[in-house]
PATI-173756 format. One line per field, with one value per atom (N, C-alpha, C, O): residue number from 1; z, x, y. Coordinates in pm, 1 decimal, m for minus. Atoms other than C-alpha are relative to their C-alpha. Layout:
! residues N
pos c(NUM  ...)
up c(Z  ...)
east c(X  ...)
north c(Y  ...)
END
This chain:
! residues 153
pos c(1  1  1  1  2  2  2  2  3  3  3  3  4  4  4  4  5  5  5  5  6  6  6  6  7  7  7  7  8  8  8  8  9  9  9  9  10  10  10  10  11  11  11  11  12  12  12  12  13  13  13  13  14  14  14  14  15  15  15  15  16  16  16  16  17  17  17  17  18  18  18  18  19  19  19  19  20  20  20  20  21  21  21  21  22  22  22  22  23  23  23  23  24  24  24  24  25  25  25  25  26  26  26  26  27  27  27  27  28  28  28  28  29  29  29  29  30  30  30  30  31  31  31  31  32  32  32  32  33  33  33  33  34  34  34  34  35  35  35  35  36  36  36  36  37  37  37  37  38  38  38  38  39  39  39  39  40  40  40  40  41  41  41  41  42  42  42  42  43  43  43  43  44  44  44  44  45  45  45  45  46  46  46  46  47  47  47  47  48  48  48  48  49  49  49  49  50  50  50  50  51  51  51  51  52  52  52  52  53  53  53  53  54  54  54  54  55  55  55  55  56  56  56  56  57  57  57  57  58  58  58  58  59  59  59  59  60  60  60  60  61  61  61  61  62  62  62  62  63  63  63  63  64  64  64  64  65  65  65  65  66  66  66  66  67  67  67  67  68  68  68  68  69  69  69  69  70  70  70  70  71  71  71  71  72  72  72  72  73  73  73  73  74  74  74  74  75  75  75  75  76  76  76  76  77  77  77  77  78  78  78  78  79  79  79  79  80  80  80  80  81  81  81  81  82  82  82  82  83  83  83  83  84  84  84  84  85  85  85  85  86  86  86  86  87  87  87  87  88  88  88  88  89  89  89  89  90  90  90  90  91  91  91  91  92  92  92  92  93  93  93  93  94  94  94  94  95  95  95  95  96  96  96  96  97  97  97  97  98  98  98  98  99  99  99  99  100  100  100  100  101  101  101  101  102  102  102  102  103  103  103  103  104  104  104  104  105  105  105  105  106  106  106  106  107  107  107  107  108  108  108  108  109  109  109  109  110  110  110  110  111  111  111  111  112  112  112  112  113  113  113  113  114  114  114  114  115  115  115  115  116  116  116  116  117  117  117  117  118  118  118  118  119  119  119  119  120  120  120  120  121  121  121  121  122  122  122  122  123  123  123  123  124  124  124  124  125  125  125  125  126  126  126  126  127  127  127  127  128  128  128  128  129  129  129  129  130  130  130  130  131  131  131  131  132  132  132  132  133  133  133  133  134  134  134  134  135  135  135  135  136  136  136  136  137  137  137  137  138  138  138  138  139  139  139  139  140  140  140  140  141  141  141  141  142  142  142  142  143  143  143  143  144  144  144  144  145  145  145  145  146  146  146  146  147  147  147  147  148  148  148  148  149  149  149  149  150  150  150  150  151  151  151  151  152  152  152  152  153  153  153  153)
up c(0.2  11415.4  m140.7  m239.7  130.5  11137.6  m54.4  18.5  66.0  10890.2  m99.6  m86.9  98.0  10592.3  m72.8  m56.4  95.6  10344.4  m136.0  m148.8  134.6  9971.7  m100.5  m83.4  105.1  9658.8  m112.4  m160.4  113.5  9393.0  m102.7  m70.3  105.5  9060.1  m133.9  m142.4  135.7  8686.7  m45.8  m36.5  64.5  8527.3  m148.5  m210.1  139.9  8183.1  m71.8  m6.8  73.4  7905.5  34.5  61.3  m28.6  7967.2  m87.4  m205.9  74.7  7864.1  m7.4  m61.7  2.0  7907.2  90.0  194.7  m84.2  8038.9  115.9  94.4  m115.6  8392.4  84.8  174.8  m82.0  8534.5  m10.9  m119.3  m4.4  8641.7  m65.7  m86.7  67.7  8475.2  99.7  213.1  m79.7  8611.8  m84.1  m201.5  72.8  8513.5  m125.7  m228.0  117.3  8277.3  m119.6  m234.6  108.3  8077.6  m71.5  m182.6  64.6  8003.6  m38.8  m79.4  36.3  7941.5  m146.1  m232.4  133.1  7638.0  m62.2  m181.5  45.0  7610.6  56.9  162.5  m50.5  7649.3  136.8  151.4  m139.0  8023.5  47.2  17.6  m63.9  8207.0  127.9  224.9  m116.1  8452.0  84.7  38.7  m88.6  8746.6  4.3  m38.9  m4.5  8806.9  91.8  190.8  m77.6  8940.2  144.9  171.4  m141.7  9318.2  63.2  185.7  m56.8  9357.7  61.0  23.7  m61.9  9574.2  m100.5  m93.3  101.2  9278.6  m90.5  m126.3  88.1  9063.1  74.2  16.2  m81.8  9345.2  14.9  3.4  m11.5  9397.3  m132.3  m133.0  131.0  9022.3  m25.0  m74.0  17.4  9013.2  85.2  40.5  m89.1  9308.6  m56.5  m59.2  56.6  9150.7  m128.3  m152.7  123.7  8817.7  33.4  m31.5  m40.5  8991.5  53.8  24.0  m50.7  9175.2  m113.5  m103.5  115.3  8838.5  m96.7  m204.3  81.6  8698.9  m135.9  m235.7  123.8  8435.8  m8.4  91.6  14.5  8296.4  10.9  m9.4  m18.7  8357.8  m118.6  m99.3  117.7  7999.9  m39.8  m146.6  35.3  8007.6  3.8  m59.4  m10.0  8094.3  m53.7  23.4  59.0  7848.6  31.0  26.9  m36.4  7946.8  m124.3  m211.6  103.9  7712.1  35.7  m51.0  m52.9  7931.8  148.4  209.5  m144.3  8282.3  57.6  27.8  m61.9  8484.5  134.7  208.2  m126.6  8776.7  114.0  228.1  m104.7  8966.7  m43.3  m160.9  34.6  8984.0  m86.1  m174.5  82.1  8841.4  m144.4  m237.1  135.6  8541.3  m69.7  m189.9  57.7  8488.7  m42.9  m151.1  34.7  8495.6  m123.1  m211.5  114.2  8252.5  m128.7  m235.0  117.8  8015.7  m56.3  m178.0  45.8  8001.8  m58.4  m162.8  46.9  7964.4  m137.2  m218.7  128.0  7673.9  m108.2  m222.0  98.4  7500.6  m19.8  m111.8  11.0  7553.7  58.4  32.0  m58.8  7749.6  3.3  9.7  m2.4  7750.7  141.5  163.8  m138.2  8126.5  93.1  51.3  m104.7  8452.3  131.0  145.2  m135.5  8812.7  72.2  68.4  m66.2  9016.8  97.1  123.6  m101.5  9267.2  m63.4  m167.7  48.9  9218.3  m8.5  m102.2  0.6  9306.7  m126.8  m181.9  123.0  9010.6  m122.8  m218.1  112.4  8777.9  m15.0  m125.6  4.0  8869.9  m44.6  m128.3  34.2  8846.2  m149.3  m207.1  142.1  8491.6  m91.4  m211.1  82.0  8372.7  m56.4  m166.3  46.9  8343.9  60.8  163.3  m58.7  8399.2  105.8  93.4  m109.8  8719.1  31.6  59.8  m36.2  8782.2  129.1  126.2  m128.0  9152.6  7.1  m37.8  m21.3  9239.0  149.0  190.2  m142.7  9610.9  77.9  22.9  m91.9  9909.2  97.2  157.0  m85.2  10106.9  118.1  104.4  m117.0  10458.8  m0.9  m38.2  m22.4  10521.1  148.4  194.6  m143.1  10885.1  34.4  m44.7  m48.4  11085.8  113.6  205.2  m108.9  11302.1  82.8  34.2  m84.9  11594.4  129.1  197.3  m126.4  11882.4  115.1  106.4  m114.1  12219.8  53.1  80.7  m52.6  12339.6  m97.2  m56.2  101.5  12013.7  m7.8  m39.3  6.8  12027.5  88.1  51.8  m96.4  12325.8  m18.0  53.1  23.8  12190.8  m80.6  m152.3  62.1  12061.8  m152.5  m203.4  146.1  11688.2  m38.6  m127.1  32.0  11683.8  44.1  m26.2  m46.3  11887.7  m94.3  m117.1  98.5  11640.3  m126.0  m182.7  117.8  11353.5  24.0  m61.5  m31.9  11523.6  3.4  m46.6  m6.0  11591.9  m140.6  m171.2  137.7  11228.9  m72.5  m144.2  69.4  11105.8  50.0  m9.1  m50.4  11313.0  m23.5  27.0  24.8  11188.2  m118.1  m202.1  115.6  10948.6  m131.8  m235.3  123.3  10695.7  m55.9  m176.6  44.1  10683.4  m51.5  m156.0  41.2  10662.9  m136.7  m220.2  128.3  10375.9  m113.6  m220.2  103.0  10182.0  m28.9  m144.8  18.3  10239.8  m75.5  m160.7  68.2  10126.0  m148.4  m229.8  139.8  9803.4  m80.1  m200.6  68.7  9720.2  m12.4  82.0  18.1  9573.7  25.7  m12.9  m25.8  9691.5  132.0  167.7  m131.3  10028.3  108.7  95.3  m113.5  10357.6  126.8  158.3  m122.8  10679.2  123.6  231.1  m110.3  10898.8  120.6  231.5  m111.9  11113.6  51.4  129.0  m39.5  11162.1  151.8  228.6  m141.3  11495.4  73.2  186.6  m66.1  11573.7  21.7  m66.8  m30.2  11742.4  m66.8  m34.0  71.4  11511.3  73.4  70.0  m68.3  11719.5  108.9  87.8  m111.2  12055.4  49.7  109.9  m33.9  12113.5  150.8  225.4  m143.9  12451.8  50.3  168.9)
east c(m72.4  2405.9  m1.6  10.1  m8.5  2398.4  141.7  238.7  m130.5  2682.4  8.9  94.6  0.2  2601.7  m132.6  m216.4  110.3  2341.7  65.8  171.8  m56.7  2400.9  m111.5  m223.7  97.8  2226.3  11.6  120.4  14.0  2107.9  m87.8  m178.0  81.9  1966.7  34.5  91.2  m25.5  1991.7  137.1  169.6  m127.1  2334.8  m30.5  m83.5  31.8  2307.0  125.6  220.3  m117.6  2552.6  31.7  m57.6  m45.1  2757.8  m75.4  m97.7  69.2  2574.7  m150.1  m218.6  145.5  2225.6  m69.0  m16.7  82.1  1956.8  m53.2  m104.2  39.2  1876.0  m109.5  m161.1  102.0  1627.0  m133.3  m190.5  130.9  1314.3  m6.8  m116.4  m1.6  1421.8  m35.5  12.4  36.5  1267.1  7.0  43.7  m6.2  1245.7  m85.9  m46.5  88.4  955.1  67.1  36.7  m67.6  1181.3  105.2  146.0  m98.5  1429.0  m60.9  10.0  68.6  1167.6  25.9  30.8  m19.7  1229.3  135.1  156.0  m138.8  1594.0  81.7  48.1  m84.1  1865.1  58.6  128.4  m34.9  1929.8  105.3  95.9  m97.3  2231.8  m64.8  m75.6  67.6  2056.6  100.9  211.2  m82.6  2204.2  m57.7  m170.8  45.1  2178.1  m122.1  m136.9  120.3  1850.6  37.5  130.4  m25.2  1840.0  93.7  105.0  m88.8  2089.8  m85.4  m201.3  72.3  1990.4  m41.0  m151.6  30.9  2007.3  m113.9  m199.4  107.0  1785.2  m133.7  m237.7  121.7  1532.6  m52.2  m172.4  39.7  1530.6  m56.2  m156.8  48.3  1489.2  m141.9  m226.9  134.8  1186.7  m101.5  m212.9  88.0  1035.9  m27.8  m142.6  16.6  1095.9  m83.4  m164.1  78.5  954.2  m147.9  m235.5  138.8  640.2  m62.6  m178.3  49.7  603.7  m32.0  m125.4  21.8  627.8  m103.2  m126.1  101.4  361.3  53.9  m18.1  m60.8  603.1  m16.5  2.1  10.3  542.1  139.1  240.1  m129.1  815.6  95.4  217.0  m87.0  946.1  35.4  93.0  m23.8  972.6  147.6  187.6  m142.8  1344.3  77.7  130.1  m64.0  1493.3  149.3  219.0  m141.0  1830.7  88.4  76.9  m102.8  2110.2  105.0  166.2  m95.6  2330.1  m26.3  m94.9  8.2  2349.8  138.2  233.2  m127.1  2625.2  12.1  m85.8  m23.0  2779.1  37.9  50.2  m28.7  2864.5  m55.3  m84.4  45.3  2750.0  103.0  67.7  m105.4  3085.9  m10.4  10.2  17.1  3026.8  m120.2  m115.6  118.0  2681.7  35.3  m3.7  m42.5  2833.0  89.7  75.9  m90.8  3104.5  m77.6  m42.6  81.8  2840.5  m63.4  m70.8  57.7  2673.6  110.2  91.7  m110.9  3008.5  50.0  88.7  m49.3  3107.0  m107.3  m77.6  107.5  2767.6  m67.7  m148.1  63.9  2666.6  m141.0  m219.8  133.3  2360.7  m32.1  57.9  42.6  2157.0  m17.8  m17.6  21.7  2101.9  25.9  29.9  m14.0  2159.5  m43.1  m41.6  23.8  2054.9  133.5  199.2  m129.5  2358.2  21.7  m67.7  m39.4  2538.4  57.7  122.8  m53.3  2624.9  152.8  211.4  m146.3  2988.0  51.2  153.3  m41.6  3011.4  m25.6  52.3  26.7  2849.9  114.2  163.1  m109.2  3115.3  129.0  201.5  m122.9  3396.1  8.6  117.3  0.5  3289.6  m41.5  m61.3  34.3  3200.6  m140.4  m164.8  137.7  2829.2  m90.8  m58.6  104.5  2520.8  m71.5  m81.5  66.2  2333.3  m131.3  m134.1  132.9  1959.7  m41.8  m76.8  31.2  1889.8  m144.1  m236.9  132.7  1597.0  m31.2  m145.9  23.3  1643.4  129.6  239.2  m112.7  1870.0  m28.2  m135.6  22.5  1915.9  95.9  213.9  m87.0  2046.1  70.6  12.1  m73.1  2313.9  35.6  116.7  m21.8  2310.1  69.5  70.0  m69.8  2507.4  m80.3  m123.7  63.1  2344.7  112.8  188.6  m112.0  2580.5  m52.4  m136.0  31.8  2544.3  52.8  162.4  m41.0  2559.9  137.4  219.7  m128.7  2850.4  111.9  216.4  m102.5  3043.4  32.5  145.4  m22.2  2999.6  117.5  193.1  m103.2  3235.3  131.8  228.6  m122.9  3494.6  98.3  59.5  m105.9  3826.6  m13.8  5.3  11.7  3769.0  m105.8  m82.7  104.6  3443.9  42.1  15.2  m45.0  3595.4  105.1  107.1  m97.7  3885.4  m70.9  m35.4  77.0  3636.6  m69.2  m63.5  68.6  3434.2  98.8  69.7  m101.4  3750.5  47.3  63.4  m42.0  3862.0  m106.0  m73.1  107.9  3521.3  m19.6  m95.8  5.1  3563.5  132.3  153.5  m132.2  3916.1  m2.2  m92.1  m11.2  4024.6  18.9  m31.4  m20.4  4135.1  m132.9  m156.1  131.1  3783.9  m83.9  m147.9  77.6  3622.5  45.7  m36.1  m54.6  3854.3  m43.6  m83.3  41.1  3777.0  m149.7  m191.0  145.3  3401.2  m32.8  m121.6  24.7  3413.9  35.5  m18.5  m41.7  3581.3  m95.1  m76.9  94.7  3290.8  m134.9  m213.9  126.5  3002.5  m119.4  m120.8  121.7  2661.2  m0.6  m102.0  m6.4  2776.4  0.8  67.2  7.0  2696.4  21.8  m57.9  m31.5  2857.2  m19.8  30.7  14.3  2750.9  m73.8  m56.2  72.9  2522.9  66.2  5.8  m66.3  2779.0  m4.0  24.3  m1.1  2740.2  m130.1  m145.7  127.8  2387.3  m71.1  m72.8  72.9  2185.7  m136.0  m216.3  127.2  1896.0  m102.3  m222.6  90.0  1755.6  79.0  193.2  m63.8  1837.4  m99.2  m201.4  92.1  1677.2  m13.2  80.6  19.2  1528.0  85.3  81.2)
north c(m126.0  m9331.8  58.0  m14.2  m65.8  m9078.7  m13.6  6.9  2.4  m9129.1  114.6  202.1  m109.1  m8905.9  2.5  m86.1  m8.9  m8793.0  13.3  74.6  m13.1  m8824.3  21.2  m26.3  m28.8  m8700.2  m101.2  m132.9  90.7  m8941.4  66.6  143.8  m57.5  m8849.1  m60.6  m169.5  46.2  m8884.0  47.7  166.0  m31.9  m8897.3  11.3  m81.1  m28.1  m8742.9  47.8  92.2  m47.7  m8655.8  145.5  225.9  m137.0  m8342.0  98.6  73.9  m104.2  m8028.1  m17.1  69.7  21.5  m8175.5  101.7  139.7  m87.2  m7943.3  m84.1  m194.1  80.8  m8057.1  62.7  m3.5  m65.3  m7804.6  m72.3  m84.0  64.6  m7989.7  m136.3  m188.2  129.8  m8315.1  m110.4  m110.6  116.2  m8633.6  m125.9  m120.7  127.6  m8998.6  0.8  m55.1  m1.5  m8933.9  66.8  35.1  m71.9  m8702.4  m84.0  m50.2  86.9  m8982.0  m134.6  m226.7  125.2  m9251.7  m33.1  54.6  57.4  m9468.9  34.7  12.8  m18.1  m9362.6  m116.4  m169.9  110.2  m9627.8  35.4  135.7  m26.5  m9648.1  m99.1  m218.2  90.2  m9790.0  m48.9  26.1  58.5  m10021.3  m74.1  m103.6  81.2  m10206.6  m141.0  m163.5  137.8  m10579.3  m14.2  57.4  25.9  m10713.0  m31.9  m108.1  22.9  m10708.6  101.6  106.5  m102.2  m10423.7  110.9  129.2  m110.3  m10129.4  105.9  159.5  m101.5  m9891.6  m43.0  38.0  49.2  m10110.1  m2.6  28.4  m0.6  m10148.5  141.8  165.5  m139.9  m9772.2  51.0  121.9  m43.2  m9712.7  m51.1  23.3  55.7  m9945.3  76.5  103.6  m75.8  m9758.9  139.4  183.6  m133.9  m9417.1  m2.6  87.1  13.2  m9535.9  m22.1  35.1  23.0  m9663.0  128.4  158.2  m128.2  m9330.2  97.0  176.6  m87.1  m9153.1  m58.3  m3.2  68.7  m9391.6  m42.2  m39.0  49.3  m9522.8  m151.2  m220.7  145.7  m9871.4  m64.3  3.1  66.7  m10131.6  11.5  11.7  m6.7  m10103.8  143.3  164.2  m140.6  m9721.2  38.0  135.8  m29.4  m9729.6  m120.0  m200.4  117.6  m9978.7  m5.9  95.4  17.6  m10121.1  2.1  m83.9  m0.9  m10018.5  m103.3  m165.5  97.3  m10235.8  m16.4  65.6  21.4  m10379.2  24.5  m47.8  m37.2  m10215.0  m71.2  m83.8  71.5  m10403.3  93.2  48.8  m97.5  m10084.6  135.0  156.6  m134.8  m9725.4  70.9  149.0  m60.7  m9620.9  m47.7  30.7  52.5  m9848.7  64.4  90.3  m65.5  m9693.1  142.3  186.2  m136.4  m9342.9  m1.8  82.7  11.9  m9451.8  m28.1  23.1  30.1  m9590.8  126.7  143.7  m126.3  m9248.4  89.0  151.5  m84.2  m9070.2  m43.0  40.8  52.8  m9295.8  m5.2  m41.4  0.6  m9265.9  m134.4  m149.5  131.0  m9629.0  0.7  m90.2  m15.5  m9511.3  148.5  232.2  m140.0  m9190.5  52.5  173.6  m42.4  m9187.0  m116.9  m232.6  101.0  m9372.0  63.9  186.2  m46.2  m9344.4  m9.0  m113.0  4.8  m9250.3  113.1  193.5  m97.0  m9035.9  126.1  120.6  m126.6  m8671.9  m4.1  50.0  7.7  m8747.7  m68.1  m27.1  68.6  m8986.9  86.6  84.8  m90.5  m8734.1  99.7  122.9  m97.4  m8478.6  m67.3  m13.4  72.3  m8735.1  m29.8  m26.5  37.1  m8831.1  115.1  94.4  m116.5  m8478.7  m4.7  44.9  14.3  m8557.2  105.8  165.9  m83.6  m8346.1  m83.3  m205.4  69.9  m8432.7  68.8  188.5  m50.1  m8389.6  m69.9  m187.9  65.1  m8454.3  m48.8  18.3  56.8  m8679.1  m14.7  2.0  18.8  m8743.6  9.5  m1.2  2.3  m8716.3  m113.7  m120.3  116.9  m9035.8  m1.1  31.0  11.9  m9086.3  m135.4  m237.0  124.8  m9346.0  m0.7  79.6  8.4  m9445.7  m131.0  m225.3  119.0  m9699.9  m62.2  7.7  72.9  m9964.6  m59.5  m143.5  39.1  m10020.0  m61.6  m2.3  64.9  m10262.9  85.8  141.2  m83.8  m10082.4  m37.4  49.9  44.1  m10291.8  35.6  86.2  m27.3  m10255.0  149.1  186.5  m144.3  m9876.6  42.5  132.5  m39.6  m9858.2  m75.2  m48.0  75.6  m10102.0  84.8  177.1  m79.4  m9971.6  14.2  124.6  m18.9  m10044.7  104.7  187.1  m97.2  m9846.6  140.0  237.4  m130.0  m9565.7  59.7  180.7  m48.1  m9543.6  48.7  152.0  m39.3  m9531.8  134.4  222.8  m125.8  m9255.7  116.5  225.1  m105.8  m9057.0  37.6  155.8  m29.0  m9090.1  82.8  177.3  m70.6  m8972.2  142.4  219.0  m136.9  m8657.3  72.4  182.7  m57.2  m8590.3  96.6  91.0  m90.3  m8314.7  m76.5  m32.8  77.2  m8581.0  m50.3  m44.1  47.8  m8729.0  117.1  106.2  m117.6  m8383.9  50.4  89.1  m45.0  m8289.3  m92.0  m44.9  95.4  m8607.8  12.4  10.2  m13.6  m8568.9  128.1  128.4  m127.5  m8204.9  m7.9  67.1  14.2  m8317.3  m89.0  m106.1  88.3  m8551.0  70.1  69.9  m72.0  m8348.8  m90.6  m207.5  75.1  m8457.4  m73.7  m133.8  64.5  m8593.2  106.7  209.4  m90.4  m8420.9  m82.2  m170.4  73.2  m8547.5  87.4  54.9  m95.4  m8255.3  m57.6  m7.3  59.6  m8475.3  m126.9  m200.9  124.0  m8752.4  m18.6  73.3  36.9  m8929.6  26.2  m19.1  m24.2  m8807.0  m133.6  m219.2  123.1  m9080.2  7.8  95.2  3.9  m9166.2  m86.7  m60.9  92.9  m9449.8  m69.3  m110.2  68.3  m9600.4  m105.5  m72.6  108.7  m9939.3  m13.1  15.1  22.9  m10018.0  m116.7  m149.5)
END
């Protein structure tokens, strides 16, 4: 089931020029990296390979244990850039250069879909409170919530 789409990109110091900025533009600057094996670090490696950047092109200023920690590192000047969510950029007053929009979907067992806990969750995600919270998080889009993306045989 569709849950949401969210924008990921480069978190940069406030006031940075962001038009047309990509990974190559922040190469060799101290980067707030995530721990090896994290989804963000795996995505960063993939994006760097797509941009034909060598493995050492994004030197780690530090290893952040969360996306919020990576954003904070940029906000405090401990790193020149990080890969992160638009919502975190706004929360920390950072510039944001979008790189991609990613879908976040839910894999739900057919039987579980009809059980009360899942039905309560679905109802909450269609409530005004959920819509209000989602609208307050820049870079998140929940307009397709509940759409069936795949139905196994």
